[in-house]
C-alpha positions in Angstrom: 11.0 17.0 9.3 14.3 15.3 10.3 17.4 16.3 8.3 21.0 15.4 9.0 24.3 14.6 7.4 26.5 11.6 8.5 30.1 12.6 7.7 31.4 9.2 7.0 32.3 6.8 4.3 29.0 5.1 3.4 28.9 1.4 4.0 29.3 -0.8 0.9 28.2 -4.2 2.4 24.5 -5.1 2.5 22.6 -7.8 4.3 21.6 -9.4 0.9 25.2 -9.5 -0.2 26.5 -11.3 2.9 24.2 -14.2 3.0 25.9 -17.6 2.8 25.1 -21.2 3.2 25.8 -22.3 6.8 25.6 -25.6 8.6 23.9 -26.3 11.9 26.5 -28.4 13.8 23.9 -30.0 16.1 21.5 -31.2 13.4 23.8 -31.2 10.4 21.2 -29.2 8.4 22.2 -26.5 6.0 20.5 -23.0 6.0 21.1 -19.6 4.6 22.3 -17.1 7.1 25.1 -14.6 8.0 28.2 -15.2 10.0 28.4 -13.1 13.1 31.6 -11.4 11.9 30.3 -10.6 8.4 31.2 -7.2 6.9 27.4 -6.5 6.5 26.8 -6.9 10.2 29.8 -4.7 11.0 28.5 -2.1 8.5 25.0 -2.3 10.1 26.5 -1.7 13.6 28.5 1.2 12.2 25.3 2.7 10.7 23.4 2.3 14.0 26.2 4.1 15.9 26.3 6.9 13.3 22.5 7.3 13.3 22.0 7.1 17.1 22.7 10.8 17.8 20.0 11.8 15.3 17.3 9.5 16.8 14.1 11.4 17.3 12.4 11.5 20.8 9.3 9.9 19.3 8.8 8.0 16.1 7.4 9.9 13.1 3.8 9.2 12.4 1.8 8.7 9.2 3.0 8.8 5.6 6.7 9.8 5.1 8.9 11.0 2.3 12.5 9.8 2.5 15.4 11.4 0.6 18.9 10.0 0.8 21.9 11.2 -1.0 24.9 8.9 -0.7 28.4 10.3 -1.4 31.3 7.8 -1.7 35.0 8.8 -1.9 36.5 8.7 -5.4 37.9 5.4 -6.5 41.7 5.4 -6.5 41.6 4.6 -10.2 39.3 7.6 -11.1 40.7 9.9 -13.7 41.5 13.6 -13.0 39.0 14.5 -15.7 36.2 12.8 -13.8 37.3 14.2 -10.4 37.3 17.7 -11.9 33.5 17.3 -12.4 33.0 17.4 -8.7 30.6 14.5 -8.5 29.9 11.5 -10.7 27.1 8.9 -10.4 28.0 5.5 -8.9 26.9 2.7 -11.1 28.7 -0.1 -9.3 27.7 -2.2 -6.3 26.2 -1.9 -3.8 22.9 -1.9 -5.5 20.9 1.1 -4.3 17.8 -1.0 -3.5 19.8 -3.4 -1.3 21.7 -0.6 0.4 18.5 1.3 1.4 17.0 -1.9 2.8 19.7 -2.1 5.4 19.6 1.7 6.1 15.9 1.6 6.6 16.2 -1.4 8.9 18.5 0.7 11.0 16.1 3.7 11.0 13.3 1.3 12.1 15.4 -0.2 14.8 16.2 3.2 16.2 12.5 4.2 16.1 12.8 7.0 13.6 9.3 5.7 12.6 7.1 2.8 13.6 7.6 0.8 10.4 9.4 1.5 7.1 6.1 0.8 5.4 5.2 4.4 6.3 7.6 5.5 3.6 5.4 6.2 0.5 7.9 8.3 -1.4 11.6 7.6 -1.7 14.3 9.4 -3.6 17.8 7.9 -3.6 21.1 9.0 -5.3 24.7 7.8 -5.0 27.7 9.7 -6.2 31.5 9.8 -6.0 32.8 13.0 -4.5 35.7 14.5 -2.5 33.7 14.5 0.7 32.1 11.2 1.6 28.8 11.5 3.5 25.1 10.4 3.8 22.6 13.3 3.6 19.1 12.2 5.0 15.8 14.0 4.9 12.6 12.5 6.3 9.5 14.6 5.8 6.0 13.9 7.2 3.3 14.1 4.6 0.6 16.7 5.3 -2.6 16.1 3.4 
């Protein structure tokens, strides 16, 4: 099992959200891509840097269970009543499914596993809280 906490403000920009129509200046053709200075690419590089110290010596094998709890800082507009609850679910962007795609791509690139297709069970949550962080647990399935 690999378990760690990234004490950081979780990224809010996903690869899916940063796609734009670009023009190839040589051919004049349009295509869908990402600008090299996009916030999604910056967030991806930020994640890679944060994950690097937790990289395993060898990639995990077989079927894997992935659990990620994402904790964002409270919005400035959040009421004291909601803040007093301690945590509150995030129901705004980024979409959880798009967020985890980028996160899993980073885990794959850093060889936490051979391929993210190994993940057969995934549990994701995102909350507002006083202490922003990303809590990750990756468990090998033992049959």
